[in-house]
C-alpha positions in Angstrom: 114.3 105.1 174.0 116.1 107.8 175.8 116.2 109.6 179.2 113.9 112.3 180.2 116.8 114.8 180.3 117.8 114.0 176.7 114.2 114.3 175.5 113.9 117.7 177.3 117.1 119.0 175.6 116.0 117.8 172.2 112.6 119.4 172.7 114.1 122.7 173.8 116.4 122.7 170.7 113.4 121.9 168.5 115.1 118.7 167.3 112.7 116.7 165.2 113.3 113.2 163.9 110.9 111.8 161.4 111.2 109.2 158.7 110.0 109.6 155.2 107.8 106.5 155.0 106.2 106.1 158.4 102.9 104.4 157.7 103.4 104.7 154.0 101.4 102.0 152.1 103.8 101.8 149.1 106.9 100.5 150.9 104.7 98.3 153.0 103.2 96.8 149.8 106.6 96.3 148.4 107.8 94.5 151.5 104.8 92.2 151.5 105.4 91.4 147.8 109.0 90.5 148.6 107.9 88.2 151.4 105.4 86.6 149.1 108.0 85.8 146.5 110.4 84.5 149.2 107.8 82.1 150.4 106.2 81.2 147.0 109.5 80.4 145.3 111.0 78.8 148.5 114.1 81.0 148.2 115.3 80.2 151.7 115.3 76.5 151.0 117.0 77.2 147.6 119.7 79.2 149.3 120.5 76.3 151.6 120.7 73.9 148.6 122.6 76.2 146.3 125.0 77.1 149.1 126.6 73.7 149.1 128.3 74.5 145.8 130.2 77.7 146.9 131.0 76.1 150.3 132.7 73.1 148.6 134.5 75.4 146.1 135.7 77.8 148.8 136.9 75.0 151.1 138.8 73.5 148.1 140.5 76.9 147.6 141.4 77.0 151.3 143.0 73.5 151.0 145.2 74.9 148.1 146.0 78.3 149.4 147.7 78.8 152.8 146.6 82.5 153.0 142.9 81.4 153.4 142.6 81.2 157.1 138.9 80.4 157.4 135.8 79.8 155.4 132.6 80.4 157.2 128.9 80.9 156.4 125.8 79.1 155.3 123.4 79.1 152.4 124.5 81.7 149.9 126.3 84.0 152.4 130.0 83.2 152.9 133.0 84.8 154.5 136.6 84.0 153.5 139.2 85.2 155.9 142.6 86.1 154.4 145.7 85.8 156.6 149.5 86.1 156.3 149.8 82.7 157.9 147.5 80.3 159.6 149.5 80.3 162.8 149.4 84.0 163.7 146.2 84.5 161.7 147.4 88.1 161.1 145.1 89.7 158.5 146.4 90.1 154.9 144.5 93.1 153.5 147.1 93.9 150.8 146.8 90.5 149.2 143.0 90.6 149.6 142.8 93.9 147.8 145.0 92.8 145.0 142.9 89.6 144.4 139.7 91.6 144.7 140.9 94.1 142.0 141.9 91.2 139.7 138.5 89.5 140.2 136.8 92.7 139.1 139.0 92.9 136.0 138.0 89.4 135.2 134.3 90.1 135.6 133.6 89.0 139.2 132.5 91.7 141.7 133.9 90.9 145.1 133.6 92.7 148.4 136.4 92.7 151.0 135.9 94.0 154.5 138.9 95.9 155.9 137.7 97.0 159.2 139.5 96.3 162.5 138.6 92.9 163.8 137.0 92.1 160.4 140.1 92.9 158.3 140.7 90.9 155.2 137.4 89.0 154.9 135.7 88.5 151.6 132.0 88.7 151.8 130.5 86.4 149.1 126.8 86.8 148.6 125.5 85.7 145.2 121.8 86.4 144.5 119.2 83.9 145.6 118.5 83.2 141.9 122.1 82.3 141.0 122.6 79.3 138.7 125.1 76.4 139.1 126.9 77.6 136.0 127.2 81.2 137.5 128.6 79.8 140.8 131.1 77.7 139.0 132.2 80.6 136.8 132.6 82.8 139.9 134.7 80.2 141.7 136.8 79.8 138.5 137.4 83.5 138.3 138.3 83.6 142.0 140.8 80.8 141.6 142.4 82.4 138.5 142.6 85.8 140.2 144.3 84.2 143.2 146.9 82.3 141.0 147.7 85.4 139.0 147.9 87.7 142.0 150.3 85.3 143.8 152.4 84.9 140.7 152.7 88.7 140.3 154.0 89.3 143.9 
């Protein structure tokens, strides 16, 4: 949606905006197949059930480590906010980056958001097909990376 004036200027300058796959049956078929698998395998319900494990593990880490300011999410999508202290809630991107690097060295791919107003938040999103053993291994690696990163400061 736009104004008549913007449309006129775009037309005068021969600006054309198209997408590669408008009305393309291949991506539409892929999208339908994905939706069929989500429904058939009840992956939304599975995410809720499996999400209890990372939630408990991340909340336990928050109980042990003062720099974890908040744990939030649901299902298999979690955010862990890293702070210098829980009173000021000032973001702690340096510690988050150090722990994230150590996690990767130990075999766990982590993602930290370092944008204003979202600074120092780990985004944890395992696949919908994750196993209990994989979740436990990931939480173990995260705990180890935290301990080692704090000890090396």
